[in-house]
C-alpha positions in Angstrom: -60.8 -35.9 48.2 -59.1 -34.5 51.2 -57.2 -37.7 52.1 -56.0 -37.9 48.2 -54.7 -34.3 48.5 -52.8 -34.9 51.8 -51.3 -37.9 50.2 -50.1 -36.0 47.4 -48.8 -33.3 49.6 -46.9 -35.9 51.8 -45.4 -37.5 48.6 -44.4 -34.0 47.0 -42.6 -33.2 50.3 -40.8 -36.5 50.6 -39.5 -36.0 47.0 -38.5 -32.5 47.7 -36.4 -33.7 51.0 -35.0 -36.8 49.5 -33.9 -34.6 46.5 -32.4 -31.9 48.8 -30.6 -34.4 50.8 -28.9 -36.1 47.6 -27.8 -33.2 46.1 -26.4 -31.6 49.3 -23.4 -33.9 49.2 -22.4 -33.0 45.6 -20.2 -29.8 45.2 -19.6 -27.6 42.2 -17.0 -28.9 40.4 -14.1 -26.3 40.1 -12.6 -28.0 37.2 -15.3 -26.2 35.1 -13.8 -23.1 36.0 -10.4 -23.8 34.0 -11.9 -22.8 30.7 -12.5 -19.1 32.2 -8.9 -19.4 33.5 -7.6 -20.2 30.0 -9.0 -17.2 28.3 -6.7 -15.0 30.7 -4.7 -12.5 28.4 -2.0 -12.3 31.1 -0.1 -14.3 34.2 1.8 -12.3 36.9 4.1 -14.6 38.9 4.9 -12.9 42.5 7.4 -14.1 44.9 5.0 -13.7 48.2 8.2 -13.7 50.5 9.4 -10.2 49.2 6.4 -9.1 47.0 8.0 -8.9 43.7 6.9 -9.9 40.2 9.1 -12.6 39.2 7.6 -12.8 35.6 4.6 -11.5 33.3 3.5 -14.0 30.8 1.2 -12.8 28.1 1.6 -16.0 25.7 -1.7 -18.0 25.6 -0.2 -21.3 25.0 1.9 -20.7 28.2 -1.3 -20.0 30.1 -3.1 -22.7 28.8 -0.4 -25.3 29.7 0.1 -23.6 33.2 -3.8 -24.3 33.8 -3.8 -27.8 32.4 -0.8 -28.7 34.6 -2.9 -27.8 37.8 -5.1 -30.2 37.0 -8.0 -28.4 38.8 -10.6 -31.4 38.5 -8.5 -33.0 41.4 -8.7 -30.4 43.8 -10.6 -30.8 47.0 -12.0 -28.2 49.7 -9.7 -27.6 52.7 -10.3 -26.3 55.8 -7.6 -24.3 57.3 -8.3 -23.1 60.8 -4.6 -22.0 61.3 -4.8 -18.7 58.7 -5.5 -15.3 60.5 -6.6 -13.4 57.7 -6.4 -10.2 59.6 -2.5 -10.2 59.2 -1.3 -9.6 55.7 2.2 -10.6 57.1 0.9 -14.0 58.3 -0.3 -14.5 54.6 3.0 -13.6 53.0 5.2 -15.7 55.2 3.0 -19.1 54.8 3.0 -18.6 50.8 5.6 -18.8 48.6 4.5 -17.8 45.3 1.2 -16.2 43.8 -0.2 -16.6 40.2 -2.5 -13.7 39.0 -4.4 -14.8 35.7 -6.5 -11.7 34.6 -8.1 -10.3 31.3 -10.1 -7.2 30.8 -13.1 -7.8 33.1 -11.4 -9.5 36.3 -8.6 -11.5 37.7 -8.2 -14.9 39.6 -5.3 -15.5 41.8 -3.6 -19.0 43.3 -1.2 -18.7 46.3 0.5 -22.0 47.0 1.8 -22.9 50.5 5.6 -23.3 51.5 5.1 -26.4 53.1 2.0 -27.9 52.8 -0.2 -29.1 49.4 -2.7 -26.3 50.0 -3.9 -23.7 47.4 -5.7 -20.4 47.9 -7.9 -19.6 45.3 -9.5 -16.0 45.1 -11.5 -14.7 42.2 -14.5 -12.4 42.2 -14.2 -11.3 45.9 -14.5 -15.3 47.1 -11.5 -16.6 48.8 -11.3 -20.5 48.6 -8.7 -23.1 50.1 -8.0 -26.2 48.0 -6.1 -29.6 48.9 -4.3 -30.2 46.0 -2.0 -33.3 44.9 1.4 -33.0 45.9 2.8 -33.0 42.4 0.7 -30.0 41.7 1.7 -28.0 44.8 5.7 -28.7 43.6 4.9 -27.7 40.3 3.4 -24.4 41.8 6.5 -23.8 44.2 8.8 -23.9 40.9 8.2 -20.7 39.7 11.1 -20.5 37.5 10.1 -23.6 35.5 6.8 -22.0 34.4 
């Protein structure tokens, strides 16, 4: 009986170990968050070089089209070690536009780099950097066309 229990315990631990190893490489898809963004009631576009609000969009169709054009399901996590988050000036100089999507409960923002295909996403107190396709980055850099 003791041998049987030992074998069962070993099998269970092996299963847990192999399951955790296989799920460690899978990341939570940010693409599922696009539905949350599409529910936003307002989008502000801010020029990060001077801090001015360029436009405010409240049209639901335009907000949905913007989120669709981001192709969030194609974004990949990015590791940028050259960002000094203690200096606001550094943030403003490296980004050209910031898009703030908000509703009554919370807001999320996207800031696009001037010269890289990297987007900083902030929501609910968390900040993530994503490598985005070049066409998405250029779309976000053309704030006048949004």
